[in-house]
N, C-alpha and C positions, 0 to 999 in steps of 0.2 A: 504494500500500500504506500502511496506517495506520502512523504513526510509533510507535516504541516509546519514544522519548525526546523530550521537549520542552524545549528550552533557552529560558527566559523571560528577557527583558531589558526591564524597565519603564524608561521614559525620560521626562524632563521638561525640555524646552527645552535639550537638549544634542545637537543634530543632528550637530555635528562629532565627537562621540564614537562615534556609531553605527558608522561604517566600521571603527574600531579594534577595538571589542569584537566585532563580527561576524567580522572577519578572524581574531581569536584563536580563535573557536569553529570556524570553517571549517578551521583548521589542526590540529584535534585528531587525534591518532594512536591507532592500535589500536582504532578504533571500526568495527564491522561492522554494527551495528544501524541501522535507519532513524531518522533524526533530523530534527526540524523546529526552526527558530529563530523565536521569536515576539518581535517588537518591539512593545511595548504603549506607544503614544504617549499620555501623559497631559496634553499641552498642548492646551488648547481650540482653538488655532490650527493644530493638526496639523503642527507644524514638522518632524517626522521623516518624513513621508510621502514626499516627493520623494527623500529619501536612500535609503529602502527600495526605491523604484521603480528608482533607479539601480543599486543592488546587484543586483537581480533581472535587470537587462538583461544582466549578464555571465554568466548561467546558473551560479550558485554550486553547490557540491558538494551542499548540502542546501537545501530550500526556506526562504526567509525570508518569514514571514507578517507582514503589517502589521495591527495592531489599534489602534483609537482609542477611548479613554475620555475624553470631554470634561469630565466632572465631576472636577476636580482633587482629588487626595488619594492618599496612598500606599497605603491599603487598597483604594480604588477601583481603582487601577491593577493591583494584584496579583490582585484578584478577577476583573477583566475578563480578565486574561491566563490565569488558570486556566480561565475559561469557554471560551477558544479552544483551549487545549492539549489534544491528543489522546493524548499519551503516557502510558504506564504509570508512567514516571519523569519527574519535573519537576525540572529543574536551574535554579536562580535565579542570575543574575549581575546586578549593578547596572550602570548605563550608564557609570559612572566606573571600572569594573574591566576588566581584560584577563586572560585565562586562559593559563596555561602549557600546553604542547602535549600533555601527558598528563592534564590536569585532569579531564576527563570520565571517562576510563578509570579513573582512581584512585578517583573517587567511586563509580562503578558497582561496581568490584571490592570495595570495602569493604562496600557495601550487600549484595552477594551473599554475602559471607563472614559477615556478621553478621545479615542479614535485618532491619536497623534500619529504622524508619519514616522517620527523617531522618538524613542524613549531612552533617556540616559539614567544611569545609576551612579551612586557614590563609590569612590575608590579610596582604600586606605593603604598607603605605602608602608612597607616594612623592610628594614635592612636585614640582609642575611647575616651580616657580621657587624658588630659595633664599630663605629667610625666617628672621627671628629665631626662636630656640627650635625649630629644624628637627628635631632629634632627638626632642624631646618631641612635636611635632605629628605627625611620621610614625608614632611609636609609638601615638598616640591613634587613628589610622586603621588600625592593624594588629590582627591577631588571631592569637594563638598558642594552642597546645594541647599535648597529650601528644606525646612524640617518636615514639611508635608508634601505628599505626592500631588501631582496635578500638572496642568498646562503651564509652560514657561515660555519666555520670549527669547532667552539666550540659548546657545548651543554649546556643547562640550566636545570632547574627543571621542574617537570611535571605540576605543576599548571600553567594554561594559556599555553597550548600546543595543537597542533592538530596532530593526527596520521593518516597517510594514510595506510590503512590496507592491501594493495595489496601485499606487499613483506615481511612484518614483522607482529608481534603481533597476530599470529593465534594459537599459542600453548596454552595449558591449563593453564600453570603458566608462564605468560609473565614476571611478577615481582617475584623476588627471595624471598620466604617466610623467609629466614634467616635474612632478613632486617626488619621484622615486627615491632620490638621495637626500632630499632636504626635509621631507615630511610636510605636514600641513595639508595633506591630501584630503583629510576628513573635514577640516574647517572650510576648505574651498568648496567641497561638495555641499556642506550644510548651508553655506551662504547662498548657493544656487537654489537649493530647496526652499529656503526662506523667501528668496526673490520670486519663486514660482508659486508662492502661497502655501507652502508646506507648514506643518505645525510640529512643535516639540513638546515633550513632557518629561517630568522628573519622577522617578520611582525611588522614594526616600529610603526604602528598606532593601533595595536590591544591591546589597554590598558585595564587592569583591576586594580581595587583597592583592596588592602588587608587590612582589618580592624584588628587592633592589640588590643586585649583585655587587661585589666589591669594585668591579670595573666602572660602575656608575655611582659609586658612593663618595667620590671626591668632590671637593669644593669647586675645582676647576671645571669638571664635567657639568656640574649643576649651574654654574654661572653661564657657561656656553649655552646650556639648555634655556636658561632664563632669557638670554639675548635672542634666541630663536623664537621663544614664546612672545617676546615683546614685538617682534616683527609682524606677528599675525594680524593685529587690527589694521595697521597701515597697508599691508599687502591685500587684505580683504577689501578695503576701501578702494584701492587701486584697481583690483579685478572688477569691481562694480562700476568703475569709472566715476566715482564720487570724489571729485577733486578737492572739494572743500573739506571732506572728511580726511583725505590724505594730509592736508595741511594741518588740520586739527590734531591728528594723532602725532604728526611730527613735532608740533608745538608742545604737546603733552610730553613726548619723549625727551625733548630738549630740556624741559623744566626738570623732569625726573633725573636725567643724567647729571645736570648741574647740581641740584640740591642734594640728592642722595650720594652722588659721587664725591662731593665735598665732605660729606660726613663719614665716608668709608675709612679714610686714613686715621682720623682721631679715634673713632670707635674701635678700630683694630688695635691701635696702640693701648687703649684703655681695656681691651679684651672684654668688651661688653657682651652680654648674652645675645643681643640682637644684631650683632655686626654682620653676620652672614645674610640676614634678611635685608638689611639696608643695601648691601652690595648687590643683592639680587634685584632690588628695585632699580638701582643704577644701571645694571645690565639690561633690564627690560626697557628702560628709557632709551638706551643706546640702540636697542633693536628697533624701536619705533622710529628712530631717527635715520638709521642706516638699514632700511628695509629692502633695498633694491638688489637686483641680481649681482652676484659676485660677492655679496656679504653673507649669504646663507651658510650656516654651518651644515656639514654633511654627516648625517648619522646613519644612513641606511644605504641599501643598494650596493653598487660596486665598491663604495668606500669601505664597506665591511668585509670585503673579500681578502 
């Protein structure tokens, strides 16, 4: 029988994470619909294939489908996964996330109550190992929203989201391949959905945990990520050809860079508890100001090979 729900998990060279995220999906409660789990392997060497084969040997509750997109890139992986997915609803998890046991039910419940095109849920970042500035780093990998579920006007990232496929997400390249190495493919898509009259909702109880490995637990990595995050509003305004918004966000960015940048040095010398957060705001400000091509940090695709 054709699945009603497809849980999509793109992965890139993290085969050890696949059993953990799949187990969290297989443990979902209060789900009576047909579900499929799609592991979309974006490693040219197909490093996740043997892991998926091993999972299927134990006859899991729902089928675990293996897909391979050898052309590395975050948009390529998501597009290939959507090409395989048969469900009316598409739930996205990242390979470094694990779902709480009512995650999928909570996303679906909010979608049915609101009829939203995309539903987002909260994310709690957790370091795999203790590191300096731990509270700041875990917060930078976390996502919070309203205390109550319901329709919202803003959008978030793709990890921990549910797409209702009825009105959108049917073309061959839903995510823009130009974002393969720099990310932001989700925000660009969601901005288009918003412009086309799409709606968003928030599922306050649909929690997932994002495990932060040591390679991403440095201050340097997170400040670069903050710079890339800061680029988002200005880039989205430019994509929409809203020139006054571009100038607005660049002005905001300049103010943030100057004010918070001036505070970074003294706070660092004083070793205040909020010094990493202040430097993060300065980095976001610089991102809003230097948003154009050539300044985007590369986190994905061929840069990871």
